[in-house]
PATOR-294715 format. One record per residue (C-alpha): residue in three letters; x, y, z. Coordinates in steps of 0.1 Angstrom, whole numbers, always signed. Layout:
BEGIN
@residu ALA, east X, north Y, up Z
...
# end
This chain:
BEGIN
@residu MET, east +136, north -121, up -231
@residu GLU, east +162, north -118, up -204
@residu LYS, east +159, north -139, up -173
@residu SER, east +180, north -153, up -145
@residu SER, east +196, north -187, up -149
@residu THR, east +180, north -201, up -118
@residu ASN, east +147, north -193, up -100
@residu LEU, east +132, north -205, up -68
@residu ILE, east +98, north -219, up -77
@residu GLU, east +86, north -239, up -47
@residu PHE, east +98, north -253, up -14
@residu GLU, east +88, north -275, up +14
@residu LYS, east +102, north -284, up +49
@residu THR, east +109, north -318, up +64
@residu ASN, east +100, north -327, up +99
@residu LEU, east +128, north -325, up +125
@residu LEU, east +149, north -355, up +114
@residu GLN, east +171, north -375, up +138
@residu PRO, east +204, north -391, up +127
@residu GLY, east +196, north -419, up +103
@residu GLU, east +159, north -409, up +97
@residu SER, east +145, north -399, up +63
@residu GLN, east +113, north -384, up +49
@residu THR, east +98, north -382, up +15
@residu VAL, east +86, north -347, up +6
@residu THR, east +64, north -339, up -24
@residu VAL, east +68, north -306, up -41
@residu THR, east +43, north -295, up -67
@residu PHE, east +38, north -264, up -89
@residu SER, east +20, north -253, up -120
@residu ILE, east +37, north -252, up -154
@residu GLU, east +27, north -216, up -158
@residu ASP, east +48, north -207, up -127
@residu MET, east +79, north -213, up -149
@residu ALA, east +68, north -185, up -173
@residu SER, east +87, north -152, up -175
@residu TYR, east +73, north -118, up -182
@residu ASP, east +80, north -105, up -217
@residu GLU, east +76, north -67, up -216
@residu ASN, east +90, north -60, up -250
@residu ASN, east +73, north -83, up -275
@residu ALA, east +44, north -104, up -263
@residu LYS, east +37, north -80, up -234
@residu ALA, east +25, north -110, up -214
@residu TYR, east +38, north -139, up -194
@residu VAL, east +55, north -164, up -218
@residu LEU, east +68, north -200, up -213
@residu GLU, east +94, north -200, up -240
@residu LYS, east +101, north -230, up -261
@residu GLY, east +130, north -251, up -248
@residu ASP, east +143, north -271, up -219
@residu TYR, east +136, north -263, up -183
@residu VAL, east +158, north -280, up -157
@residu ILE, east +139, north -287, up -125
@residu SER, east +164, north -293, up -98
@residu ILE, east +162, north -302, up -61
@residu ASN, east +188, north -282, up -42
@residu SER, east +201, north -282, up -7
@residu ASP, east +211, north -245, up -13
@residu SER, east +212, north -220, up -41
@residu HIS, east +242, north -238, up -58
@residu THR, east +242, north -274, up -47
@residu VAL, east +220, north -297, up -69
@residu LEU, east +209, north -329, up -53
@residu ASP, east +189, north -342, up -83
@residu GLN, east +173, north -328, up -115
@residu LYS, east +149, north -336, up -143
@residu THR, east +142, north -317, up -175
@residu TYR, east +109, north -305, up -187
@residu THR, east +106, north -296, up -224
@residu ALA, east +82, north -270, up -238
@residu ASP, east +78, north -279, up -275
@residu ASP, east +64, north -244, up -284
@residu ASP, east +61, north -210, up -270
@residu VAL, east +31, north -206, up -247
@residu VAL, east +19, north -170, up -245
@residu TYR, east -5, north -163, up -216
@residu LYS, east -28, north -137, up -231
@residu GLU, east -65, north -133, up -225
@residu GLU, east -75, north -162, up -247
@residu ASN, east -50, north -184, up -228
@residu LYS, east -45, north -166, up -195
@residu ARG, east -28, north -181, up -166
@residu VAL, east -52, north -203, up -145
@residu SER, east -43, north -182, up -114
@residu ASP, east -53, north -149, up -131
@residu ASP, east -88, north -134, up -134
@residu THR, east -77, north -114, up -164
@residu ALA, east -44, north -118, up -183
@residu ALA, east -14, north -97, up -173
@residu THR, east -2, north -72, up -199
@residu ASN, east +19, north -41, up -198
@residu VAL, east +5, north -13, up -176
@residu PHE, east +36, north +2, up -160
@residu GLU, east +53, north +17, up -190
@residu ASP, east +53, north +52, up -173
@residu ALA, east +73, north +38, up -144
@residu LYS, east +102, north +28, up -166
@residu GLY, east +114, north +64, up -168
@residu ASP, east +146, north +76, up -186
@residu VAL, east +168, north +49, up -171
@residu THR, east +195, north +26, up -184
@residu TYR, east +187, north -8, up -170
@residu LEU, east +214, north -34, up -163
@residu SER, east +213, north -61, up -190
@residu ARG, east +225, north -97, up -187
@residu ALA, east +235, north -96, up -224
@residu ASP, east +272, north -104, up -230
@residu HIS, east +279, north -109, up -193
@residu PHE, east +265, north -76, up -182
@residu ALA, east +284, north -57, up -208
@residu ASN, east +265, north -24, up -200
@residu TYR, east +274, north -25, up -163
@residu GLU, east +294, north +8, up -164
@residu GLU, east +267, north +27, up -183
@residu ALA, east +239, north +13, up -161
@residu THR, east +256, north +21, up -128
@residu LYS, east +272, north +55, up -135
@residu ALA, east +259, north +86, up -118
@residu PRO, east +230, north +103, up -136
@residu ALA, east +237, north +133, up -158
@residu SER, east +211, north +154, up -138
@residu ALA, east +194, north +150, up -104
@residu GLU, east +164, north +170, up -117
@residu LEU, east +132, north +152, up -128
@residu GLY, east +127, north +159, up -164
@residu GLU, east +97, north +161, up -187
@residu PRO, east +72, north +146, up -193
@residu TYR, east +74, north +133, up -157
@residu VAL, east +77, north +166, up -138
@residu SER, east +44, north +179, up -151
@residu GLU, east +26, north +148, up -139
@residu TYR, east +42, north +148, up -105
@residu HIS, east +12, north +153, up -83
@residu LEU, east +16, north +170, up -49
@residu ASN, east -14, north +183, up -30
@residu LYS, east -4, north +219, up -37
@residu ASN, east -5, north +215, up -75
@residu PHE, east -32, north +188, up -78
@residu ASP, east -65, north +198, up -93
@residu LYS, east -91, north +181, up -71
@residu THR, east -116, north +181, up -100
@residu THR, east -93, north +159, up -121
@residu TYR, east -113, north +127, up -116
@residu LEU, east -149, north +142, up -115
@residu ASN, east -173, north +132, up -143
@residu ASP, east -202, north +155, up -148
@residu LYS, east -221, north +127, up -166
@residu ASP, east -223, north +106, up -134
@residu LYS, east -256, north +104, up -117
@residu MET, east -261, north +108, up -79
@residu PRO, east -268, north +75, up -63
@residu THR, east -294, north +69, up -37
@residu THR, east -285, north +77, up -1
@residu GLY, east -303, north +74, up +33
@residu ALA, east -328, north +48, up +21
@residu ASP, east -346, north +25, up +45
@residu ASN, east -343, north -9, up +30
@residu GLY, east -342, north -28, up +62
@residu LEU, east -308, north -44, up +57
@residu THR, east -278, north -46, up +81
@residu LEU, east -242, north -54, up +74
@residu ALA, east -247, north -86, up +94
@residu ASP, east -270, north -98, up +67
@residu MET, east -241, north -98, up +43
@residu ARG, east -219, north -122, up +62
@residu ASP, east -206, north -148, up +36
@residu ALA, east -223, north -129, up +8
@residu ASP, east -206, north -128, up -26
@residu TYR, east -189, north -95, up -35
@residu ASP, east -214, north -93, up -65
@residu ASP, east -245, north -101, up -44
@residu PRO, east -272, north -76, up -56
@residu ARG, east -281, north -70, up -19
@residu TRP, east -249, north -49, up -16
@residu GLU, east -265, north -22, up -37
@residu LYS, east -296, north -20, up -15
@residu LEU, east -274, north -19, up +16
@residu LEU, east -252, north +9, up +1
@residu ASP, east -284, north +29, up -7
@residu GLN, east -289, north +32, up +31
@residu LEU, east -256, north +50, up +38
@residu THR, east -256, north +88, up +42
@residu VAL, east -229, north +110, up +28
@residu ASP, east -218, north +120, up +63
@residu GLU, east -214, north +84, up +73
@residu MET, east -193, north +76, up +43
@residu SER, east -172, north +107, up +46
@residu ASN, east -165, north +100, up +83
@residu MET, east -155, north +63, up +78
@residu ILE, east -132, north +71, up +49
@residu ALA, east -115, north +100, up +67
@residu MET, east -112, north +84, up +101
@residu ALA, east -97, north +50, up +93
@residu GLY, east -67, north +53, up +115
@residu TYR, east -64, north +21, up +135
@residu GLN, east -101, north +15, up +131
@residu THR, east -131, north +14, up +108
@residu ALA, east -159, north +36, up +121
@residu ALA, east -194, north +25, up +130
@residu MET, east -222, north +33, up +106
@residu ASP, east -257, north +33, up +122
@residu SER, east -277, north +32, up +90
@residu VAL, east -265, north -3, up +82
@residu GLY, east -258, north -15, up +118
@residu LYS, east -220, north -16, up +112
@residu VAL, east -201, north -18, up +144
@residu GLY, east -168, north +0, up +148
@residu THR, east -137, north -22, up +145
@residu LEU, east -101, north -18, up +155
@residu ASP, east -68, north -23, up +136
@residu PHE, east -35, north -27, up +154
@residu ASP, east +2, north -27, up +144
@residu GLY, east +26, north -45, up +136
@residu PRO, east +47, north -73, up +121
@residu ALA, east +66, north -85, up +152
@residu ALA, east +41, north -76, up +180
@residu ILE, east +5, north -64, up +183
@residu ASN, east +5, north -28, up +196
@residu ASN, east -23, north -5, up +206
@residu ASN, east -10, north +29, up +196
@residu PHE, east -34, north +47, up +218
@residu THR, east -31, north +29, up +251
@residu GLY, east +5, north +17, up +247
@residu VAL, east -6, north -19, up +255
@residu GLY, east +14, north -44, up +235
@residu SER, east +17, north -82, up +231
@residu ILE, east +47, north -103, up +235
@residu GLY, east +73, north -99, up +207
@residu PHE, east +80, north -125, up +180
@residu PRO, east +111, north -129, up +159
@residu ILE, east +112, north -104, up +129
@residu GLU, east +101, north -116, up +95
@residu VAL, east +137, north -122, up +83
@residu VAL, east +141, north -149, up +109
@residu ILE, east +107, north -164, up +101
@residu ALA, east +116, north -166, up +64
@residu SER, east +150, north -181, up +72
@residu THR, east +132, north -212, up +86
@residu TRP, east +117, north -220, up +52
@residu ASN, east +88, north -234, up +72
@residu LYS, east +53, north -226, up +59
@residu ASN, east +37, north -243, up +88
@residu LEU, east +56, north -222, up +112
@residu ALA, east +46, north -191, up +93
@residu GLN, east +10, north -201, up +96
@residu THR, east +14, north -207, up +133
@residu TRP, east +29, north -173, up +137
@residu GLY, east -1, north -158, up +118
@residu GLU, east -25, north -178, up +141
@residu CYS, east -7, north -164, up +171
@residu MET, east -11, north -129, up +158
@residu GLY, east -47, north -134, up +150
@residu LYS, east -55, north -149, up +184
@residu ILE, east -36, north -120, up +202
@residu SER, east -54, north -94, up +180
@residu GLN, east -87, north -109, up +189
@residu GLU, east -79, north -110, up +226
@residu MET, east -68, north -74, up +225
@residu GLY, east -100, north -64, up +207
@residu ALA, east -87, north -59, up +172
@residu GLU, east -102, north -72, up +140
@residu GLY, east -74, north -59, up +117
@residu TRP, east -36, north -65, up +117
@residu TYR, east -13, north -40, up +100
@residu ALA, east +10, north -68, up +87
@residu PRO, east +27, north -88, up +74
@residu GLY, east +52, north -67, up +56
@residu MET, east +57, north -80, up +20
@residu ASN, east +82, north -57, up +4
@residu THR, east +114, north -70, up -12
@residu HIS, east +149, north -66, up +3
@residu ARG, east +165, north -45, up -24
@residu THR, east +196, north -35, up -5
@residu ALA, east +211, north -44, up +29
@residu PHE, east +207, north -8, up +39
@residu GLY, east +169, north -8, up +36
@residu ALA, east +155, north +11, up +66
@residu ARG, east +127, north -14, up +72
@residu ASN, east +141, north -47, up +60
@residu TYR, east +133, north -61, up +95
@residu GLU, east +96, north -58, up +86
@residu TYR, east +100, north -78, up +54
@residu PHE, east +108, north -114, up +47
@residu SER, east +135, north -116, up +21
@residu GLU, east +150, north -107, up -13
@residu ASP, east +130, north -134, up -30
@residu GLY, east +94, north -130, up -41
@residu VAL, east +84, north -167, up -39
@residu LEU, east +99, north -172, up -4
@residu SER, east +83, north -139, up +8
@residu GLY, east +50, north -146, up -8
@residu ASN, east +46, north -181, up +6
@residu MET, east +55, north -170, up +41
@residu GLY, east +31, north -140, up +39
@residu ALA, east +3, north -161, up +24
@residu LYS, east +5, north -186, up +53
@residu ALA, east +6, north -158, up +79
@residu VAL, east -25, north -142, up +64
@residu GLU, east -42, north -176, up +63
@residu GLY, east -33, north -182, up +100
@residu ALA, east -47, north -148, up +112
@residu ARG, east -79, north -154, up +93
@residu LYS, east -85, north -185, up +114
@residu TYR, east -93, north -161, up +142
@residu GLY, east -114, north -138, up +121
@residu VAL, east -86, north -112, up +117
@residu TYR, east -79, north -95, up +84
@residu SER, east -43, north -88, up +75
@residu TYR, east -32, north -56, up +58
@residu ILE, east -4, north -68, up +36
@residu LYS, east +20, north -39, up +32
@residu HIS, east +34, north -17, up +18
@residu PHE, east +18, north -19, up -16
@residu ALA, east +40, north -15, up -35
@residu MET, east +77, north -7, up -44
@residu TYR, east +82, north +9, up -10
@residu GLU, east +115, north +25, up -2
@residu GLY, east +122, north +23, up +36
@residu ASN, east +108, north +53, up +55
@residu ALA, east +111, north +76, up +25
@residu LYS, east +82, north +97, up +14
@residu MET, east +77, north +114, up -20
@residu VAL, east +105, north +92, up -35
@residu SER, east +100, north +81, up -71
@residu VAL, east +108, north +45, up -77
@residu TRP, east +115, north +36, up -113
@residu SER, east +115, north +1, up -127
@residu ASN, east +105, north -19, up -157
@residu GLU, east +75, north -42, up -162
@residu GLN, east +93, north -74, up -159
@residu ALA, east +111, north -66, up -126
@residu ILE, east +79, north -51, up -111
@residu ARG, east +59, north -82, up -118
@residu GLU, east +85, north -109, up -113
@residu ILE, east +101, north -94, up -82
@residu TYR, east +84, north -66, up -64
@residu LEU, east +47, north -75, up -68
@residu LYS, east +52, north -113, up -65
@residu PRO, east +49, north -115, up -27
@residu PHE, east +17, north -96, up -27
@residu GLU, east +4, north -116, up -56
@residu ILE, east +10, north -149, up -38
@residu SER, east -5, north -136, up -6
@residu VAL, east -37, north -126, up -24
@residu LYS, east -41, north -157, up -46
@residu GLN, east -30, north -183, up -21
@residu GLY, east -35, north -166, up +12
@residu GLY, east -68, north -149, up +5
@residu ALA, east -56, north -115, up +17
@residu ASN, east -85, north -91, up +17
@residu ALA, east -68, north -59, up +30
@residu VAL, east -37, north -40, up +18
@residu MET, east -19, north -9, up +31
@residu VAL, east -7, north +14, up +3
@residu SER, east +29, north +26, up +3
@residu TRP, east +42, north +61, up +6
@residu SER, east +64, north +57, up -25
@residu PHE, east +58, north +71, up -59
@residu LEU, east +57, north +46, up -88
@residu GLY, east +73, north +67, up -115
@residu ASP, east +58, north +101, up -112
@residu LYS, east +26, north +93, up -92
@residu TRP, east +20, north +82, up -57
@residu THR, east +11, north +45, up -57
@residu GLY, east -23, north +53, up -43
@residu GLU, east -30, north +73, up -75
@residu SER, east -19, north +45, up -97
@residu SER, east -51, north +29, up -110
@residu ASN, east -31, north +3, up -129
@residu LEU, east -16, north -9, up -96
@residu MET, east -46, north -6, up -74
@residu LYS, east -73, north -16, up -98
@residu THR, east -60, north -33, up -130
@residu VAL, east -34, north -55, up -113
@residu LEU, east -46, north -60, up -77
@residu ARG, east -84, north -63, up -84
@residu ASP, east -88, north -72, up -120
@residu GLU, east -58, north -95, up -126
@residu TRP, east -54, north -111, up -91
@residu GLY, east -91, north -111, up -81
@residu PHE, east -85, north -92, up -49
@residu ARG, east -118, north -84, up -30
@residu GLY, east -115, north -62, up +0
@residu MET, east -102, north -28, up +12
@residu ALA, east -71, north -7, up +5
@residu LEU, east -59, north +17, up +32
@residu THR, east -33, north +44, up +30
@residu ASP, east -2, north +44, up +51
@residu PHE, east -2, north +69, up +80
@residu PHE, east -20, north +99, up +65
@residu ARG, east -15, north +127, up +91
@residu ASN, east -28, north +162, up +83
@residu ASN, east -28, north +170, up +46
@residu GLY, east -15, north +135, up +37
@residu HIS, east +21, north +145, up +41
@residu GLY, east +16, north +169, up +12
@residu PHE, east +12, north +143, up -15
@residu MET, east -17, north +120, up -5
@residu ASN, east -53, north +131, up -8
@residu ALA, east -87, north +115, up -8
@residu ASP, east -97, north +127, up -43
@residu ALA, east -68, north +110, up -60
@residu ALA, east -70, north +79, up -37
@residu LEU, east -107, north +71, up -40
@residu ALA, east -107, north +76, up -78
@residu ASN, east -79, north +51, up -82
@residu GLY, east -87, north +22, up -59
@residu VAL, east -79, north +33, up -24
@residu ASP, east -107, north +31, up +1
@residu ALA, east -97, north +48, up +34
@residu MET, east -72, north +72, up +50
@residu LEU, east -51, north +60, up +79
@residu SER, east -59, north +92, up +99
@residu THR, east -71, north +99, up +135
@residu PHE, east -81, north +134, up +126
@residu ASN, east -112, north +142, up +106
@residu GLY, east -101, north +173, up +88
@residu GLU, east -112, north +186, up +54
@residu GLU, east -80, north +175, up +38
@residu ASN, east -87, north +139, up +48
@residu ASN, east -118, north +137, up +27
@residu VAL, east -130, north +146, up -8
@residu ALA, east -131, north +182, up -18
@residu ASN, east -164, north +178, up -36
@residu PRO, east -186, north +156, up -14
@residu GLU, east -218, north +167, up -31
@residu HIS, east -206, north +157, up -66
@residu PRO, east -221, north +125, up -80
@residu THR, east -186, north +111, up -89
@residu SER, east -173, north +117, up -53
@residu VAL, east -204, north +100, up -38
@residu LEU, east -201, north +70, up -61
@residu GLN, east -164, north +67, up -52
@residu MET, east -171, north +69, up -15
@residu ARG, east -199, north +44, up -19
@residu ASN, east -176, north +19, up -36
@residu ALA, east -149, north +25, up -9
@residu CYS, east -174, north +18, up +19
@residu LYS, east -185, north -14, up +1
@residu ASN, east -149, north -26, up +1
@residu VAL, east -144, north -17, up +37
@residu MET, east -176, north -34, up +48
@residu TYR, east -169, north -65, up +27
@residu THR, east -137, north -69, up +46
@residu VAL, east -151, north -61, up +80
@residu VAL, east -181, north -85, up +78
@residu SER, east -157, north -114, up +72
@residu SER, east -140, north -107, up +106
@residu TRP, east -147, north -121, up +141
@residu ALA, east -169, north -90, up +147
@residu TYR, east -196, north -108, up +127
@residu ASP, east -190, north -144, up +135
@residu GLY, east -220, north -147, up +158
@residu LYS, east -199, north -156, up +188
@residu HIS, east -189, north -120, up +198
@residu LYS, east -219, north -99, up +204
@residu GLU, east -202, north -68, up +217
@residu THR, east -175, north -56, up +193
@residu GLY, east -159, north -25, up +181
@residu MET, east -148, north -12, up +214
@residu GLU, east -118, north -22, up +235
@residu ASN, east -123, north -34, up +271
@residu TRP, east -103, north -5, up +285
@residu LYS, east -127, north +19, up +267
@residu LYS, east -157, north +0, up +281
@residu ALA, east -142, north +1, up +316
@residu ALA, east -136, north +38, up +312
@residu ILE, east -172, north +44, up +302
@residu GLY, east -183, north +22, up +331
@residu ILE, east -163, north +44, up +355
@residu ASP, east -177, north +75, up +339
@residu VAL, east -212, north +61, up +344
@residu VAL, east -205, north +53, up +381
@residu ILE, east -191, north +88, up +386
@residu VAL, east -221, north +104, up +369
@residu LEU, east -245, north +83, up +390
@residu PHE, east -226, north +92, up +422
@residu MET, east -227, north +129, up +414
@residu ALA, east -264, north +126, up +406
@residu GLY, east -270, north +109, up +439
@residu MET, east -250, north +135, up +457
@residu GLU, east -270, north +162, up +440
@residu VAL, east -303, north +146, up +450
@residu LEU, east -291, north +143, up +486
@residu ALA, east -280, north +180, up +486
@residu ILE, east -314, north +191, up +472
@residu ARG, east -332, north +170, up +498
@residu GLY, east -311, north +185, up +526
@residu TYR, east -317, north +220, up +513
@residu LYS, east -355, north +213, up +512
@residu LYS, east -355, north +200, up +548
@residu ARG, east -336, north +231, up +560
@residu LYS, east -360, north +253, up +541
@residu ASN, east -391, north +236, up +556
@residu ALA, east -375, north +238, up +591
@residu GLU, east -373, north +276, up +587
# end
C-alpha cells in the first residue's frame, strides 16, 4: 500500500504571543486517523503494522519534537471493525472512475514517471466508458423506473405541518405521515424550482426559503444586493486558525439571516490540484485535513444563526469545466478529494451539499449513487439535501432530474420550471417515490433553519419583496379609490341631468 512519508493529521493555533510569552497547546486525534486506504487488497482503511512517528512541526519539514506510536498488528477497518467515525465501513465503490490510466507510483523513487506523464495515445474516450457516458440526448429516462414500485399516498389530510418536525429525528415515523400530505404538483415544483430558494408547500405549511451565494460575500443574485466582502478561502486557510474560520462562518450566517436567506452556497471544499485551477480562490488549500477543518468550523459557525451551508462542489470538480471526466483511483479519491467534505459532514454537521458539474469517470457526479448515497449518506451519516449546481435550461445538456433523483440528488438549481427540470414520468410510482424522498431531505434541512426557530414568524420572503408587495397594495387601493370617486362623480352628473 503506497502512501506519502508525511501527512498532516491535526493542528491547533496559539494565542497571539508577545516576546517571551509561551502557551501549552494540546492536540488530539484518533488512532484510526492514521490509517491509509488500501484499494488493492483489503479494500478498506488499514492501519498497517509498524512504527508511526508523530511529530510536532513548525512547518512541513522542520520537526520540533516527536514520539513513536507502534501498531503491533495490522488493523483492518471493515464492517465488523469499522472506523468509529463511520456509519458503515468504507470499501471500494469507485472502480469505474479509475479508467484506463497509468498512475504515478512512489515505487523505486517514482520510477514510472515518464510513462505516467506522457501524452495519451488517443484523445478519444474508449469502451466500455463511451457507451455509459450519459448526456441528455442519449439518456433513456426510464432507466431507473421500477414497475414493481407501488404508488405512495399523496394529498392526505393528516393534520401535520413541517413546524411539527422541528428537532425530529430523520427516522421519526411522523415524516411518513407528513409526506403523505404532499401533492405531486407541489413536489415537482419544489424540486424543479430550487434556484436560490426552496419553494413553499401549502399542504404541510412549509414556508419558502432563500439561498444566497457565495464563499467571500453574501450576494442576492436577483436584486444585486451584496454584503461586505471577506478574504478568500485561501487566506482564511493560511491562518491555520479554526476559531477564526468559525467566526467567519458566524459572520456569514448572521449576514445571511439579516438579508433574509436561510441557505448559504458555500463554503467551497474542493482541493487545489494545480495552481491554474480556475476557482482555486473559492477553495481552501491542497490539503484535505486543513480544508476539512476550516470548512467544518465555517459550517458550524453559520449554523449558530440557523443557516445551512451547501458545501461545494461535491465532488472532484474541475474549475468551471462542464462535461469533463475526472479519473482517479479509490485511494486518492478518499484520502485527498473527499476528505474535506467528509470532515465537514462528520465534524461540522453539514446538512446541505451542492453537486459538481464534473463527471466522475463516465457519469455526472449527480448520477453516481456510490458518491451521493453510499459514501455521503451511508458511510458518513449525512442527513440533509443535495442540490445541483446551476441547472439552466436542459441541465447544460448532461444533468436531468430522472438521473439525479434516482441517485441521491434532491433539487435542481433552476429559476425556470420547464419540463426538462423535472422527471419525465411524474405519474410513475418510482418517480413519485423519488420525489417524495427528495422533498423529505429538503424539508429536513429547512426545518433546522432560523425559519423555524420560533423567533422569526414571517419568513420565506425578502424585505424588498414585501415592500414591493406593499407598494402594489397601496397602488391598487389608490386606483380603487379613484375608481370609486369617478363612479360617484358620474352618478352625480347623471342625477343632475
